[in-house]
FIZA-867525 format. One record per atom (N, C-alpha, C): atom name; x, y, z; residue number from 1. Coordinates in Angstrom, 3 decimals, padded with zeros to 6 digits, always signed. Layout:
N
   at         c1         c2         c3     i
   CA          X          Y          Z   NUM
...
REM end
This chain:
187
   at         c1         c2         c3     i
    N   +176.963   +061.733   +024.308     1
   CA   +177.124   +061.019   +025.470     1
    C   +177.236   +061.977   +026.762     1
    N   +176.548   +061.645   +027.843     2
   CA   +176.552   +062.483   +028.880     2
    C   +177.624   +061.955   +029.966     2
    N   +178.010   +062.875   +030.802     3
   CA   +178.939   +062.577   +031.828     3
    C   +178.189   +062.257   +033.196     3
    N   +178.705   +061.275   +033.970     4
   CA   +177.936   +061.102   +035.254     4
    C   +178.097   +062.304   +036.074     4
    N   +176.942   +062.525   +036.938     5
   CA   +177.142   +063.579   +038.032     5
    C   +178.066   +063.241   +039.005     5
    N   +178.834   +064.239   +039.406     6
   CA   +179.837   +064.166   +040.476     6
    C   +179.245   +064.480   +041.923     6
    N   +179.228   +063.623   +042.691     7
   CA   +178.681   +063.977   +044.098     7
    C   +179.862   +064.042   +045.139     7
    N   +180.218   +065.247   +045.408     8
   CA   +181.205   +065.403   +046.301     8
    C   +182.134   +066.471   +045.754     8
    N   +183.283   +066.707   +046.431     9
   CA   +184.282   +067.625   +046.003     9
    C   +185.088   +067.196   +044.901     9
    N   +185.538   +068.021   +043.896    10
   CA   +186.275   +067.674   +042.792    10
    C   +187.736   +067.908   +043.147    10
    N   +188.635   +067.094   +042.896    11
   CA   +190.189   +067.216   +043.124    11
    C   +190.846   +067.692   +041.955    11
    N   +191.452   +068.864   +041.935    12
   CA   +192.142   +069.360   +040.753    12
    C   +193.746   +069.216   +041.084    12
    N   +194.443   +069.097   +040.024    13
   CA   +195.949   +068.926   +040.114    13
    C   +196.434   +070.190   +040.776    13
    N   +197.264   +069.946   +041.825    14
   CA   +198.006   +071.118   +042.455    14
    C   +197.423   +071.447   +043.829    14
    N   +196.221   +070.863   +044.079    15
   CA   +195.519   +071.123   +045.316    15
    C   +195.504   +069.926   +046.154    15
    N   +195.528   +070.189   +047.558    16
   CA   +195.589   +069.077   +048.450    16
    C   +194.357   +068.159   +048.281    16
    N   +194.433   +066.896   +048.469    17
   CA   +193.312   +066.015   +048.336    17
    C   +192.263   +066.273   +049.299    17
    N   +192.618   +066.562   +050.552    18
   CA   +191.705   +066.854   +051.632    18
    C   +191.712   +068.343   +051.962    18
    N   +190.563   +068.900   +052.330    19
   CA   +190.663   +070.377   +052.643    19
    C   +191.268   +070.439   +054.010    19
    N   +191.994   +071.593   +053.997    20
   CA   +192.781   +072.102   +055.256    20
    C   +191.829   +072.506   +056.333    20
    N   +191.740   +071.864   +057.429    21
   CA   +190.823   +072.264   +058.488    21
    C   +191.523   +072.848   +059.630    21
    N   +191.092   +073.822   +060.263    22
   CA   +191.759   +074.450   +061.393    22
    C   +191.951   +073.541   +062.586    22
    N   +193.019   +073.756   +063.233    23
   CA   +193.296   +072.803   +064.390    23
    C   +192.244   +072.846   +065.453    23
    N   +191.688   +074.003   +065.728    24
   CA   +190.706   +074.158   +066.789    24
    C   +189.431   +074.647   +066.153    24
    N   +188.460   +073.838   +065.799    25
   CA   +187.224   +074.457   +065.083    25
    C   +186.508   +075.364   +066.050    25
    N   +186.483   +075.163   +067.280    26
   CA   +185.875   +076.091   +068.299    26
    C   +186.255   +077.544   +068.105    26
    N   +187.398   +077.784   +067.691    27
   CA   +187.988   +079.104   +067.740    27
    C   +187.746   +079.871   +066.331    27
    N   +187.407   +079.085   +065.339    28
   CA   +187.263   +079.765   +063.988    28
    C   +186.005   +080.689   +063.981    28
    N   +186.230   +081.574   +063.059    29
   CA   +184.987   +082.583   +062.976    29
    C   +184.084   +082.077   +062.002    29
    N   +182.730   +081.822   +062.424    30
   CA   +181.744   +081.353   +061.425    30
    C   +180.913   +082.693   +061.119    30
    N   +179.735   +082.402   +060.513    31
   CA   +179.006   +083.522   +060.126    31
    C   +178.595   +084.456   +061.249    31
    N   +178.485   +083.984   +062.451    32
   CA   +178.078   +084.847   +063.554    32
    C   +179.365   +085.353   +064.363    32
    N   +180.524   +084.894   +064.032    33
   CA   +181.708   +085.231   +064.764    33
    C   +182.139   +084.127   +065.683    33
    N   +182.949   +084.537   +066.721    34
   CA   +183.525   +083.548   +067.558    34
    C   +182.388   +083.052   +068.654    34
    N   +182.669   +081.946   +069.254    35
   CA   +181.730   +081.564   +070.233    35
    C   +181.555   +082.556   +071.478    35
    N   +182.640   +083.325   +071.739    36
   CA   +182.442   +084.157   +072.847    36
    C   +181.771   +085.284   +072.360    36
    N   +181.753   +085.767   +071.153    37
   CA   +180.984   +086.894   +070.676    37
    C   +179.507   +086.526   +070.668    37
    N   +179.260   +085.353   +070.195    38
   CA   +177.777   +084.695   +070.088    38
    C   +177.210   +084.742   +071.472    38
    N   +178.084   +084.300   +072.481    39
   CA   +177.605   +084.126   +073.863    39
    C   +177.266   +085.636   +074.411    39
    N   +178.255   +086.595   +074.114    40
   CA   +177.975   +087.938   +074.649    40
    C   +176.670   +088.562   +074.036    40
    N   +176.409   +088.169   +072.728    41
   CA   +175.147   +088.786   +072.159    41
    C   +173.974   +088.012   +072.627    41
    N   +173.974   +086.812   +072.948    42
   CA   +172.892   +086.126   +073.677    42
    C   +172.693   +086.660   +075.069    42
    N   +173.641   +086.775   +075.904    43
   CA   +173.453   +087.297   +077.207    43
    C   +172.982   +088.852   +077.188    43
    N   +173.494   +089.584   +076.320    44
   CA   +173.092   +091.024   +076.215    44
    C   +171.581   +091.188   +075.574    44
    N   +171.179   +090.110   +075.021    45
   CA   +169.714   +090.106   +074.547    45
    C   +168.793   +089.992   +075.765    45
    N   +169.310   +089.880   +076.952    46
   CA   +168.406   +089.935   +078.225    46
    C   +167.864   +091.241   +078.419    46
    N   +168.624   +092.363   +078.120    47
   CA   +168.061   +093.697   +078.266    47
    C   +166.908   +093.917   +077.553    47
    N   +166.906   +093.861   +076.264    48
   CA   +165.539   +094.088   +075.516    48
    C   +164.332   +093.205   +076.069    48
    N   +164.820   +091.904   +076.279    49
   CA   +163.796   +091.007   +076.694    49
    C   +163.207   +091.435   +077.957    49
    N   +163.916   +091.924   +078.915    50
   CA   +163.412   +092.415   +080.169    50
    C   +162.590   +093.672   +080.073    50
    N   +162.994   +094.386   +079.131    51
   CA   +162.214   +095.765   +078.855    51
    C   +160.911   +095.403   +078.283    51
    N   +160.887   +094.446   +077.298    52
   CA   +159.701   +093.836   +076.760    52
    C   +158.653   +093.226   +077.716    52
    N   +159.346   +092.540   +078.696    53
   CA   +158.633   +091.929   +079.548    53
    C   +157.768   +092.960   +080.474    53
    N   +158.498   +093.881   +080.912    54
   CA   +157.823   +095.062   +081.700    54
    C   +156.716   +095.863   +080.926    54
    N   +156.997   +096.044   +079.622    55
   CA   +156.152   +096.656   +078.846    55
    C   +154.919   +095.841   +078.593    55
    N   +154.935   +094.529   +078.439    56
   CA   +153.943   +093.689   +077.874    56
    C   +153.064   +093.199   +078.992    56
    N   +153.649   +092.905   +080.198    57
   CA   +153.025   +092.079   +081.087    57
    C   +152.106   +092.727   +081.967    57
    N   +150.954   +091.978   +082.530    58
   CA   +150.171   +092.435   +083.470    58
    C   +150.837   +093.064   +084.701    58
    N   +150.328   +094.032   +085.348    59
   CA   +151.044   +094.801   +086.539    59
    C   +152.334   +095.458   +086.079    59
    N   +152.736   +095.415   +084.960    60
   CA   +153.809   +096.231   +084.215    60
    C   +153.139   +097.305   +083.634    60
    N   +153.629   +097.720   +082.393    61
   CA   +152.981   +098.811   +081.716    61
    C   +151.764   +098.273   +080.971    61
    N   +151.548   +096.956   +080.930    62
   CA   +150.398   +096.031   +080.541    62
    C   +149.852   +096.512   +079.148    62
    N   +150.876   +096.532   +078.154    63
   CA   +150.482   +096.802   +076.802    63
    C   +149.883   +095.669   +076.004    63
    N   +150.049   +094.485   +076.504    64
   CA   +149.562   +093.307   +075.866    64
    C   +148.016   +093.239   +076.033    64
    N   +147.566   +093.518   +077.105    65
   CA   +146.040   +093.284   +077.285    65
    C   +145.328   +094.593   +077.292    65
    N   +145.977   +095.617   +077.948    66
   CA   +145.449   +096.894   +078.011    66
    C   +144.274   +096.957   +079.021    66
    N   +143.963   +095.946   +079.674    67
   CA   +142.929   +095.767   +080.585    67
    C   +143.277   +096.493   +081.964    67
    N   +142.565   +097.524   +082.509    68
   CA   +142.915   +098.183   +083.485    68
    C   +142.900   +097.412   +084.841    68
    N   +142.096   +096.424   +084.845    69
   CA   +141.852   +095.520   +085.876    69
    C   +143.135   +094.758   +086.238    69
    N   +143.882   +094.595   +085.209    70
   CA   +145.176   +093.737   +085.290    70
    C   +146.390   +094.636   +085.478    70
    N   +146.146   +095.939   +085.610    71
   CA   +147.339   +096.823   +085.798    71
    C   +147.937   +096.841   +087.118    71
    N   +147.148   +096.485   +088.067    72
   CA   +147.769   +096.512   +089.528    72
    C   +148.258   +095.193   +089.967    72
    N   +149.317   +095.152   +090.605    73
   CA   +149.823   +093.923   +091.190    73
    C   +149.085   +093.514   +092.385    73
    N   +148.114   +094.152   +092.888    74
   CA   +147.211   +093.623   +094.004    74
    C   +146.229   +092.764   +093.533    74
    N   +145.947   +092.700   +092.193    75
   CA   +145.011   +091.554   +091.635    75
    C   +145.797   +090.473   +091.446    75
    N   +145.531   +089.445   +092.203    76
   CA   +146.295   +088.199   +092.107    76
    C   +146.113   +087.421   +090.884    76
    N   +145.239   +087.814   +090.079    77
   CA   +144.952   +087.280   +088.678    77
    C   +146.182   +087.652   +087.748    77
    N   +146.773   +088.563   +087.991    78
   CA   +147.858   +089.030   +087.237    78
    C   +149.244   +088.402   +087.453    78
    N   +149.328   +087.663   +088.471    79
   CA   +150.685   +087.046   +088.815    79
    C   +151.114   +085.888   +087.896    79
    N   +150.200   +084.967   +087.444    80
   CA   +150.496   +084.027   +086.550    80
    C   +150.770   +084.534   +085.251    80
    N   +149.888   +085.445   +084.586    81
   CA   +150.215   +085.971   +083.231    81
    C   +151.531   +086.732   +083.259    81
    N   +151.796   +087.419   +084.249    82
   CA   +153.081   +088.097   +084.345    82
    C   +154.329   +087.171   +084.201    82
    N   +154.285   +085.958   +084.773    83
   CA   +155.301   +084.949   +084.723    83
    C   +155.238   +084.446   +083.332    83
    N   +154.095   +084.271   +082.689    84
   CA   +153.933   +083.570   +081.402    84
    C   +154.487   +084.481   +080.240    84
    N   +154.403   +085.743   +080.483    85
   CA   +154.870   +086.702   +079.519    85
    C   +156.248   +086.476   +079.452    85
    N   +156.964   +086.469   +080.526    86
   CA   +158.463   +086.300   +080.572    86
    C   +158.847   +084.889   +080.050    86
    N   +158.052   +083.853   +080.319    87
   CA   +158.234   +082.526   +079.786    87
    C   +158.316   +082.500   +078.261    87
    N   +157.171   +083.255   +077.651    88
   CA   +157.123   +083.230   +076.326    88
    C   +158.228   +084.110   +075.658    88
    N   +158.633   +085.126   +076.214    89
   CA   +159.712   +085.815   +075.728    89
    C   +161.098   +085.128   +075.870    89
    N   +161.226   +084.413   +076.920    90
   CA   +162.488   +083.496   +077.073    90
    C   +162.461   +082.434   +075.984    90
    N   +161.331   +081.761   +075.795    91
   CA   +161.153   +080.684   +074.732    91
    C   +161.568   +081.212   +073.389    91
    N   +160.976   +082.341   +073.070    92
   CA   +161.371   +082.965   +071.666    92
    C   +162.706   +083.330   +071.593    92
    N   +163.370   +084.012   +072.596    93
   CA   +164.744   +084.375   +072.678    93
    C   +165.726   +083.061   +072.506    93
    N   +165.251   +081.965   +073.300    94
   CA   +166.077   +080.815   +073.229    94
    C   +165.901   +080.158   +071.930    94
    N   +164.921   +080.140   +071.286    95
   CA   +164.732   +079.483   +069.887    95
    C   +165.478   +080.282   +068.926    95
    N   +165.446   +081.648   +068.918    96
   CA   +166.176   +082.496   +067.980    96
    C   +167.741   +082.271   +068.294    96
    N   +168.192   +082.263   +069.472    97
   CA   +169.547   +082.211   +069.800    97
    C   +170.046   +080.748   +069.476    97
    N   +169.292   +079.672   +069.743    98
   CA   +169.685   +078.335   +069.509    98
    C   +169.778   +078.286   +067.842    98
    N   +168.932   +078.757   +067.064    99
   CA   +169.116   +078.700   +065.635    99
    C   +170.241   +079.491   +065.084    99
    N   +170.466   +080.639   +065.802   100
   CA   +171.614   +081.494   +065.511   100
    C   +172.901   +080.735   +065.608   100
    N   +173.086   +079.869   +066.694   101
   CA   +174.199   +079.110   +067.072   101
    C   +174.382   +077.774   +066.351   101
    N   +173.275   +077.159   +065.878   102
   CA   +173.156   +075.796   +065.583   102
    C   +174.178   +075.390   +064.464   102
    N   +174.570   +076.313   +063.654   103
   CA   +175.479   +075.878   +062.568   103
    C   +174.804   +075.526   +061.291   103
    N   +175.512   +074.895   +060.556   104
   CA   +175.031   +074.337   +059.079   104
    C   +175.089   +072.844   +059.056   104
    N   +174.631   +072.364   +057.958   105
   CA   +174.786   +070.953   +057.711   105
    C   +176.198   +070.402   +057.816   105
    N   +177.188   +071.160   +057.412   106
   CA   +178.577   +070.690   +057.410   106
    C   +179.399   +071.198   +058.537   106
    N   +178.786   +072.029   +059.369   107
   CA   +179.666   +072.610   +060.439   107
    C   +178.739   +072.811   +061.747   107
    N   +178.781   +071.787   +062.593   108
   CA   +178.033   +071.857   +063.828   108
    C   +178.835   +072.547   +064.921   108
    N   +178.254   +073.140   +065.823   109
   CA   +178.986   +073.781   +066.948   109
    C   +179.459   +072.439   +067.875   109
    N   +180.717   +072.769   +068.427   110
   CA   +181.307   +071.764   +069.346   110
    C   +180.720   +071.864   +070.634   110
    N   +181.065   +070.854   +071.505   111
   CA   +180.539   +070.773   +072.857   111
    C   +180.769   +072.057   +073.650   111
    N   +182.013   +072.614   +073.599   112
   CA   +182.400   +073.790   +074.262   112
    C   +181.454   +075.089   +073.866   112
    N   +181.319   +075.157   +072.659   113
   CA   +180.373   +076.159   +072.122   113
    C   +178.975   +076.080   +072.679   113
    N   +178.554   +074.767   +072.532   114
   CA   +177.128   +074.590   +073.046   114
    C   +177.161   +074.900   +074.640   114
    N   +177.989   +074.527   +075.399   115
   CA   +177.924   +074.795   +076.846   115
    C   +177.981   +076.200   +077.050   115
    N   +178.907   +076.835   +076.379   116
   CA   +179.083   +078.400   +076.371   116
    C   +177.752   +079.130   +076.229   116
    N   +177.036   +078.863   +075.147   117
   CA   +175.851   +079.526   +074.717   117
    C   +174.676   +079.181   +075.689   117
    N   +174.698   +077.924   +076.174   118
   CA   +173.644   +077.550   +077.052   118
    C   +173.743   +078.479   +078.366   118
    N   +175.124   +078.533   +078.788   119
   CA   +175.250   +079.355   +079.991   119
    C   +174.933   +080.751   +079.685   119
    N   +175.275   +081.310   +078.470   120
   CA   +174.907   +082.679   +077.954   120
    C   +173.419   +082.877   +078.084   120
    N   +172.714   +081.767   +077.685   121
   CA   +171.221   +081.943   +077.698   121
    C   +170.702   +081.962   +079.181   121
    N   +171.334   +081.235   +080.051   122
   CA   +170.982   +081.374   +081.541   122
    C   +171.248   +082.831   +082.086   122
    N   +172.449   +083.308   +081.490   123
   CA   +172.767   +084.660   +082.049   123
    C   +171.788   +085.627   +081.384   123
    N   +171.378   +085.444   +080.212   124
   CA   +170.388   +086.332   +079.489   124
    C   +169.163   +086.340   +080.175   124
    N   +168.632   +085.228   +080.735   125
   CA   +167.366   +085.044   +081.365   125
    C   +167.464   +085.794   +082.815   125
    N   +168.628   +085.674   +083.406   126
   CA   +168.843   +086.458   +084.758   126
    C   +168.816   +087.992   +084.483   126
    N   +169.501   +088.419   +083.396   127
   CA   +169.495   +089.814   +082.965   127
    C   +168.214   +090.293   +082.587   127
    N   +167.444   +089.478   +081.940   128
   CA   +165.917   +089.923   +081.609   128
    C   +165.136   +090.119   +082.829   128
    N   +165.251   +089.156   +083.802   129
   CA   +164.525   +089.202   +085.004   129
    C   +164.865   +090.599   +085.713   129
    N   +166.278   +090.823   +085.874   130
   CA   +166.680   +091.990   +086.651   130
    C   +166.279   +093.224   +085.852   130
    N   +166.410   +093.304   +084.561   131
   CA   +166.088   +094.376   +083.825   131
    C   +164.532   +094.705   +083.956   131
    N   +163.682   +093.668   +083.823   132
   CA   +162.284   +093.919   +083.978   132
    C   +161.830   +094.539   +085.409   132
    N   +162.461   +093.958   +086.555   133
   CA   +162.140   +094.411   +087.918   133
    C   +162.750   +095.868   +088.001   133
    N   +163.991   +096.151   +087.514   134
   CA   +164.547   +097.444   +087.571   134
    C   +163.652   +098.404   +086.803   134
    N   +163.207   +098.053   +085.646   135
   CA   +162.264   +098.924   +084.867   135
    C   +161.061   +099.358   +085.702   135
    N   +160.429   +098.259   +086.347   136
   CA   +159.336   +098.562   +087.115   136
    C   +159.589   +099.479   +088.355   136
    N   +160.805   +099.380   +088.763   137
   CA   +161.228   +100.308   +089.945   137
    C   +161.394   +101.768   +089.500   137
    N   +161.873   +101.883   +088.258   138
   CA   +162.248   +103.148   +087.773   138
    C   +160.983   +103.869   +087.158   138
    N   +160.197   +103.119   +086.369   139
   CA   +159.193   +103.767   +085.615   139
    C   +157.790   +103.299   +086.127   139
    N   +157.704   +102.395   +086.906   140
   CA   +156.314   +101.941   +087.441   140
    C   +155.843   +102.754   +088.604   140
    N   +154.560   +102.487   +088.814   141
   CA   +154.004   +103.072   +090.068   141
    C   +154.390   +102.377   +091.242   141
    N   +154.709   +103.043   +092.360   142
   CA   +155.116   +102.431   +093.625   142
    C   +153.993   +101.392   +094.086   142
    N   +154.461   +100.284   +094.684   143
   CA   +153.487   +099.293   +095.103   143
    C   +153.616   +099.026   +096.551   143
    N   +152.428   +098.833   +097.273   144
   CA   +152.505   +098.449   +098.708   144
    C   +152.597   +096.998   +098.789   144
    N   +153.886   +096.493   +099.173   145
   CA   +154.091   +095.024   +099.258   145
    C   +153.886   +094.484   +100.664   145
    N   +153.186   +095.111   +101.567   146
   CA   +152.924   +094.703   +102.890   146
    C   +152.078   +093.404   +102.869   146
    N   +151.155   +093.268   +101.907   147
   CA   +150.358   +092.048   +101.936   147
    C   +151.138   +090.893   +101.307   147
    N   +151.825   +091.166   +100.200   148
   CA   +152.677   +090.074   +099.584   148
    C   +153.856   +090.828   +098.735   148
    N   +154.908   +090.007   +098.649   149
   CA   +156.033   +090.590   +097.769   149
    C   +155.675   +090.570   +096.335   149
    N   +154.687   +089.767   +095.970   150
   CA   +154.252   +089.598   +094.682   150
    C   +153.502   +090.625   +094.006   150
    N   +153.044   +091.599   +094.911   151
   CA   +152.339   +092.771   +094.528   151
    C   +153.244   +093.654   +093.526   151
    N   +154.517   +093.726   +094.005   152
   CA   +155.481   +094.551   +093.113   152
    C   +155.605   +093.613   +091.759   152
    N   +156.209   +094.400   +090.859   153
   CA   +156.398   +093.651   +089.672   153
    C   +157.681   +092.729   +089.867   153
    N   +157.388   +091.388   +089.759   154
   CA   +158.445   +090.453   +090.107   154
    C   +158.168   +089.105   +089.429   154
    N   +158.970   +088.131   +089.716   155
   CA   +158.857   +086.869   +089.228   155
    C   +158.406   +085.866   +090.243   155
    N   +157.312   +085.130   +090.154   156
   CA   +156.935   +084.381   +091.283   156
    C   +157.559   +082.903   +090.980   156
    N   +157.713   +082.386   +089.853   157
   CA   +158.162   +081.155   +089.413   157
    C   +159.520   +081.241   +088.823   157
    N   +160.484   +080.915   +089.634   158
   CA   +161.928   +080.956   +089.159   158
    C   +162.244   +079.963   +088.076   158
    N   +161.383   +078.880   +087.859   159
   CA   +161.606   +077.937   +086.808   159
    C   +161.561   +078.522   +085.448   159
    N   +160.917   +079.678   +085.342   160
   CA   +160.794   +080.363   +084.054   160
    C   +162.096   +080.757   +083.581   160
    N   +163.178   +080.913   +084.421   161
   CA   +164.467   +081.328   +084.002   161
    C   +165.244   +080.226   +083.230   161
    N   +164.906   +079.025   +083.510   162
   CA   +165.465   +077.721   +082.888   162
    C   +164.882   +077.717   +081.396   162
    N   +163.961   +078.331   +080.935   163
   CA   +163.331   +078.127   +079.599   163
    C   +164.385   +078.552   +078.527   163
    N   +164.934   +079.774   +078.764   164
   CA   +165.790   +080.212   +077.709   164
    C   +166.869   +079.368   +077.337   164
    N   +167.697   +078.864   +078.410   165
   CA   +168.871   +077.969   +078.118   165
    C   +168.325   +076.709   +077.585   165
    N   +167.158   +076.230   +078.116   166
   CA   +166.711   +074.898   +077.635   166
    C   +166.279   +074.951   +076.108   166
    N   +165.679   +076.245   +075.766   167
   CA   +165.353   +076.359   +074.440   167
    C   +166.535   +076.372   +073.438   167
    N   +167.702   +076.981   +073.891   168
   CA   +168.779   +077.063   +073.017   168
    C   +169.355   +075.573   +072.927   168
    N   +169.395   +074.828   +073.981   169
   CA   +170.015   +073.445   +073.859   169
    C   +169.026   +072.569   +073.021   169
    N   +167.682   +072.743   +073.097   170
   CA   +166.778   +072.083   +072.284   170
    C   +167.019   +072.499   +070.742   170
    N   +167.069   +073.670   +070.391   171
   CA   +167.286   +074.125   +069.049   171
    C   +168.454   +073.562   +068.431   171
    N   +169.546   +073.526   +069.222   172
   CA   +170.800   +072.978   +068.659   172
    C   +170.628   +071.447   +068.421   172
    N   +170.074   +070.806   +069.506   173
   CA   +169.865   +069.290   +069.457   173
    C   +169.120   +069.052   +068.124   173
    N   +167.867   +069.809   +067.974   174
   CA   +167.114   +069.562   +066.747   174
    C   +167.721   +069.786   +065.475   174
    N   +168.628   +070.769   +065.665   175
   CA   +169.299   +071.061   +064.303   175
    C   +170.335   +069.894   +063.934   175
    N   +170.971   +069.339   +065.077   176
   CA   +171.789   +068.249   +064.680   176
    C   +171.121   +067.124   +064.229   176
    N   +169.842   +066.816   +064.717   177
   CA   +169.162   +065.701   +064.234   177
    C   +168.587   +065.944   +062.769   177
    N   +168.161   +067.066   +062.550   178
   CA   +167.560   +067.468   +061.202   178
    C   +168.298   +068.716   +060.526   178
    N   +169.581   +068.444   +059.997   179
   CA   +170.314   +069.587   +059.612   179
    C   +169.768   +070.291   +058.411   179
    N   +168.938   +069.740   +057.638   180
   CA   +168.453   +070.498   +056.474   180
    C   +169.462   +070.523   +055.298   180
    N   +169.336   +071.381   +054.466   181
   CA   +170.160   +071.448   +053.303   181
    C   +171.400   +072.296   +053.429   181
    N   +171.503   +073.072   +054.567   182
   CA   +172.623   +073.961   +054.728   182
    C   +172.645   +075.045   +053.807   182
    N   +171.403   +075.450   +053.349   183
   CA   +171.481   +076.719   +052.485   183
    C   +171.899   +076.506   +051.053   183
    N   +172.189   +075.208   +050.716   184
   CA   +172.577   +074.782   +049.409   184
    C   +171.397   +074.027   +048.623   184
    N   +171.146   +074.314   +047.386   185
   CA   +170.113   +073.704   +046.713   185
    C   +170.489   +072.197   +046.427   185
    N   +169.466   +071.430   +046.564   186
   CA   +169.510   +069.947   +046.357   186
    C   +169.710   +069.579   +044.855   186
    N   +170.504   +068.616   +044.557   187
   CA   +170.564   +068.219   +043.066   187
    C   +170.161   +066.821   +042.947   187
REM end
């Protein structure tokens, strides 16, 4: 005779019937640490994203295309791709950060954590923008900006900076809709 499968936690004598939960789940340490630590890591990720932006984008170091026609900021055809490179990097960073914070099937982040990491994503985007512009000033060729300020390595569309925090929020939202198996095999 076989025993029926048990679905859920098993209660043993001497143990409390319900697991003891911390009073404030926002403050507990999860796999990535406290919410403040996660937010600091997300914001600090703006530095490598900004460096990558300058390294890859047209009118920066231009490693992505390698086309010498796109190396100078005086070519107006470089302005949109330069912004799009930062947009792509912010989207990638936001998706990674959102999945890093999203939690598991049984432990979703609280509203305070979500707000904190979305604000950290906004700070990361601002840091990336500043790092890219500063990298161009330090290591790039001097640019004559008398015709337009966009000749220098800069960002023309400031809406790009909203992509990183939006991607974090979207990744957390999608994880709450489709939590997956939480890393445990299905039975």
